[in-house]
N, C-alpha and C positions, 0 to 999 in steps of 0.2 A: 786269341788275345790281340793280334794285330788289327783285326777289323774293329774290335771294341775300342782300341786306342784311337783309331782314325775317327770313329763315330763320336767319341768323347771330345776330340779336338774340334770337330765341327760344332758340337753343342757349345763348346767353350767360346767359339767365335760369336755364336748367337747370344750367349749370356753377356759377353763384353759389349756387344752392340746395344743390347737392352739397357745395360748399366750406363753406357755413354749417352743414350737418348734421355733417360730419366735425369741424369746429372746435368746435362746441358739445359733441359727445360727448367729444372728447379733453380739453376743459377740465374737464368734470365727472368724468372718469375719473382725473384726477390727485388723489392724496391731499391732504386739507386743503381749505380754503375761503377765501373772500375775507376772512373775519374771524378767521382763524387767526393767532395772534401767538406770539412767543417766550414772552411772559408771557401766559398764557391769560386770556381775558376770562371773566367769570362766565357760566354757562350761560343765565341769564335774559336777559342783555344780548345774547348771540348770537341767541337766539330772537327777540328784539324786532327786531334788525337784519335777520334773515332774513325776517321777516314784512313789514317795511317795504319790502324790495326784492323781495318775492314769491319768495324762494328756498325757502320752505317748501312750495311747490306742486310737483306732479309734474313731471318733466322735460319731458314732452310738452306740458304746459300752458305752462311757461316758454318753450319753443321756439316754439310757435304764437303766443304773445303777442308775442314778439320779432319774428317775421316780420311780424305785422300792423303793428307800430309802424314797422318799417323799410321794408317794401315797398309797403304800401297807402297811396296818397295820401289826404290829408284835405282836405275842402272846408269852408271857414268864411268868415264875414264879419269875424272878429276879426283885426286886424293883428298881425304877429309881435311888435311891441314891447310888446304887452299880455300876453305870456307870463309867467306867475307861477311855474311849476314846471317840473321836468324833463319832465313828460308833455306839455308844450306847446312844447318846444324842438325845432324841425325844422331840418335842415341846408339844405334848399331851400325858399324861399318865393317864389311867383310870383303876382302880382296880375293878374287878368283882369276888367276892369270893377270891380265892387264885391266880387268873389269872390276869396278867397285860396286858392291850391292849395299845400298844405304837405306836404312829403315827406321821409322818412328821419329818424326819431327814434331815435337809437342809445342813448337812456337816460342815466341818471346814472353818473358815475364813483364806484366804491365807496371809492377812496382819496383822490381830490382832492375833498374835501368842499366842497359848494356849487357845484360845477362839473359840467356835463354833458359827455358825450363830444363833442358838437357844439361846445361851447366850446373844448375842447382842439383839435379839428380846425380851427376858425376861426383860432385864434391860432398854431398850430404847424405844421399840415400845409402851408400856403402856403410856409413857409420851406424845408421839405424839398423841395417841388416846385421852388422857385426854384433850389436847389442842384442838384437832379437835372437840370433842363433845361440849366443852364449847363454841367454836366459832360458831358451828351450833345453839346452844341454843340462843346465842346472835343474830345471824342472823334472827332467827324466831321471837324473842321477839321484835326486832326493825323493821324488814321488813314487817311483816304482819299488825301490827297496822298502820304503815305508809301508806301502800298500801290501806287499808280499808278507812282511813281518806281521802286520796287523791281521792278515787272513790266516796265517799259520798259527798264530797265538791268539785265536779268537776268544773274546771274553776274559782276557788276562790283563794285567797292568800294562804290558807292552801294546796291546790292542787299544786300550783306552788312551794311553799316552800318544800313540801314533795318530789316532783319529782326533785327539784334542789339538795336536799341532796342526793337523789338516784343517780343522774348523777355524783355528786362529788365523791360518794363512788365507783362507777364503774371506774371513770377516774383516781383516785389516787391509785396506786398499793401499796402493802404491803412494798415493798422495799423503798418507799418514806414515807409512813405513819408511819412505825415502828421507824425509826430514829427520826422523829418529836416527837412521843410519848416519846421516851427515853430522848430526850433533854428537853422537856417541863415538863413532870411529874416525870421523874426519876432524872434529873440533876439539873434543874432550881428550881422547886418547892419542890423536894425531898419528894413527896407524896408516891411514890411507888418504889420498888427496880428496878433499870434499867435493870438488867439481872438476870438469874438464874431461877430455878424451885424448889419449896419447897418439892414436893413429891419425896420420895426416895424409892427404892426397899428395902424389899419385899412389893408387892402391895396386897391389899385385892381382892380376887377372881382372882388374876393374872394381873389385869389391873386398878383397882380402887385405888385412894390414901388412905393410911391407916388412915390419920388424915385430916379431912376437917375443918381445923382451919383458923383463920384470916391470918396467915402467908401464907398459900397455896393460898388464894384468892388474897392477895397482889401481889404475883409473877405472878398470872395467868391473872389478869385484863388487863394489857396493851397488851400482845401478843394476848389474846383472842379477844379483841376489834379490834386490828389491822388486824387480820385475818378475823374476822366476818363482818366488816363493808362493805367490797366489796360484800360479798354474800347477806347481808341484802338489799343492793341496788337492786340486781337482783330480790330478792323475792318481794320487794316492788313494782317494776314496773310490775312484772307478776301478782301480786295480784290485783293491780289497774285495769289492762287491763281485767283480767278475771271477776272481780266483776262488772265492767261497762257493760260487755256483758251480764252477768247473770241478772242484775236488769232491763234489757230491754226486758226480755223474757215475753211471754204471761202469764205464770202462776204467775209471780210476779204482773202483772197488775190485774189479777184475785184476788189474795190475798189482794191487796189494795182495790179493789172494794168491797170485803166482809167485809171491815172495820177492818182488823187486824192491830195491832199496828206496826209502822215502825220498832221498835226494834225487834219484833218477826219475821217480814218478813225478815229482814237482817240476824239475827242470825240463825233462824231455817231453812230458805229456801234458801236464796241467798248464804250465806257463805259456806254451805256444798257443794253445786253444783259448786261453783266457785273454790274450793280447788283442783280439779283434775289436772289442769295444774301446780299448785304450788307443789303438791305432786310429780308430774312427775319429776320436777327438784331437789327435795330434795334427791332422791335416789343417783344419781351420785354426787350431792353436798356433801352428807354425806361421801361417799367414798373418794372424793377428799380432804375434810378437814381433815379426820382422818389420811390419809396417805400422803397427799401432803403439809405438814407444813414445808417443808425443808427451804425455805427462811426465814420464821418467826423465826425458831429455830436458824438459824445462826445470825440473827440480835439481838435477845434477849439472846443469850448464853444459850439456853435450850438444855439439853443433851438428845435429842430425836434421831429419826432415820435419821434426816436430814444430819448430817455430815457424817454418815457412808455410806449413799447411794451415796452422792456426791463424796466422796473420793473413794468409791468402783468402780465407773465408771472410774475415772482417773487411779486407781491402777490395773484395770482389776481383781478385786476380784470377780470372777465369782459366787461363792455360795451366797454372799451377794446380788449381783445384781439379780440373779434368785429368791432368796427367797423374796426379797422386792417386786419385780414386781408380783410374783405369789400371794402374800398376798393382794396386791392392787387389782388384778383381782378378788380374792375371795370376798373382801369387795364390789366391784362394782356390781358383779352379785347377791350377796345376797341382797344388797340395792335395786336393781331393782326388785327382787322377792318380797320384802316387799312392794314396791310401787304398784306392780300389785295386790297384795292381798288387799291393802287398797282401790284400785279402787272399788272393789265389795262392800265395806262398804260405801263408799261415794256415789256411784250411784247404787241402786238396779237393774237397768236395765242391768248392766254388769254382765255377767255370763261366766264362763270358762268351764263348763261341759255340 
């Protein structure tokens, strides 16, 4: 297992490098630049700005400089609170003795003047992560029981009802479900706040809300359910199909023939083996929910990464685009690695060494 994890981490670096190359080339292939305006700036002003952000250099120099700033750790005795410029702002700062290890400098934002990409990540990415994690929990809590119920009560009203709800969840996107929730629960019934997010920086451990109080859950319920219902429908359908296949296997018939209780057969034998396809989809689903909450954030007025990523594309804010996509790639490959490790736990026949 250890060699497999090391091998996958090396593959992860290769994947992230390929993603960075493709993203970098596509950004610069789009007509226009970060300082292109509807009302054109003077040519001299554009040249000064390009020189300030090193955009006047050849593309390969810009790319290698970016890789060095992001991927190469820096060792210094200067504490992070002494940083005076965007060149000294690193996302990760770890102290070992008197030595500081500082890693991942995504550079300054071209449009959010006076702020670096890491400033945006510190203030807004934890909110997107909180929303994504809560949505994933809701997806699992709704989807798995619904799928199990539908499989155990196949071709009954409970099965049809559960799969009908699942099809409805897949068919209705967040852009439709979100405004309905706001109108019903936020405006008409006034049960929940229609917009906003209660957790504010600084965050506990860098990404967790400092106070898990009722106000936090009031703001989080509607967007989390709006984002999680679609995913719960996918999980429910996959759980049903996988469990139906598993309970028809020979070893389940043998367990029943030995006189084991049905509850023991389902929980101890069938459920564990039927979870492999479900766990497979949870990896990319986790990465998508944690970093792909942009539409939900815009509907519910949540100050996450959504508005920054969307506006960074239209504004050609290269560092924000690169940083957000690279973090999404990291989340995705790490989630898939965790899924592969869980395979060995769910099925002892799977071995990687």
